[in-house]
C-alpha positions, 0 to 999 in steps of 0.5 A: 880627819886631820892630825896635829903632831908636836915634835922635838928633834936634834938636827945634827944628823939631818939634812933639814926638815924638808924631804930631799932626793937623797939623805936623811930628813925629818919629813922623810922619817915620818912619811916613811912610817905613815906610808907603812901604816896607811899602805900609801903615801901620806904627806905631812905639812910642817909649821917650819922648814928648818935647815940642815943641822938646826934643832927644834924644841918645838915643831908641828906638822899635820897630816890627813888620815882615814885611820881611826886611832886614838891620840895616845896610840898615834903617839906611841906608834910614831915614837916606837918607829922613830930614831932616838933623835926625834920624839913625838911630844903630843898628838891631837885631832884638829879641824879640817880647815887647820893648816900648820903653816898658814895658822902659824902666827909666830916663831921663837928661835934661840941661838946658843954660843959658848966661849972657852980657851978651846973647842969642846968636842962634846958641844959640837953641833949643839952650840957654836964656838966663839973664842974672842971676848965679846961686848955683850952689852953692845950686842944686846943694844944692837939686837933690840934695834931689830925689834919692829916691822922692817924689810930684812932684805939685807939680813937674809940669804940672797937665795930667798925667793919670796916677794916680800921680805918685810917681817915683824920682830917682837923680841930680840935680845942677848942673854948671858949664859954660864959659858957664853950667850944665847940670842933669842928672837921671836917674830911673825916669820923668818926669811931663809938664813935670817936668824943666822945672818942676824947672829953673825952681825951681832957677833961682829958688833961684839968683836967691835968690828960693827956698831949698833947704830949701823942697823937702821942704815943697813935695814934701809939700804937692803944690801946683803953684800954689806952683811957678808957673814952667816953664822953656822947652823950649829947652835940654832934651835926652833924653840916655840911655834905660836898657833894663835894670836892669843899665845903671842899677846899673852907673852908680849902684851896686848899692846902688840899688833899682830903683823903677818900675812899667811901667804908671805911667811917663809922659813 
């Protein structure tokens, strides 16, 4: 039987989601517990592979098991063995043909920035610090130019290995907060470091070093060298996973056409 697990975690002390040869990862924590329960290795399959230091308010993974355990007892067993920086929010049985990655039709990220006279050690790892005064109106104008279907070759890591770098963004906006701003972006999928590159560019706009009207040209040129900065992983949160078209349409309206190809999604 196939089990779907919804989790949240603070990413400060993790090398990312995906298991590494050495070091602490989300996948490693769960597979260690499942191996102990099954007396054999059990692989988990996530909806997204967050990078080192990235947090998640909502993340999913699935695994297959022959253990007949009720959902609430699965949740209790996993939470009892997990460290304090990971929590299982829910567990449910799903159809055998369900796949966390390929049935994911969209993701929402939030990037948190705080501004103050000096760094706050209590925000370390949770928000990114920017000391300069920023023009949030210009940043929001620029952010909205990313909405739509574009080739984001110029706005992702040069290490990105997928063939197609075309993605659709349904939402891209700056929200002012008490101590700074949040950048919220929702899309069909995201390329390696894409959100962090978008944030870095928007901060440059806020500083007056770049202009919103550069975005259409940069998208067309697809040249990563013209966008040399990447924002830190501090402050990046995977906020929501969309597992059905209906979820996206409920939030963004029936006029949205769902653009995504399962084989091309990558995080």
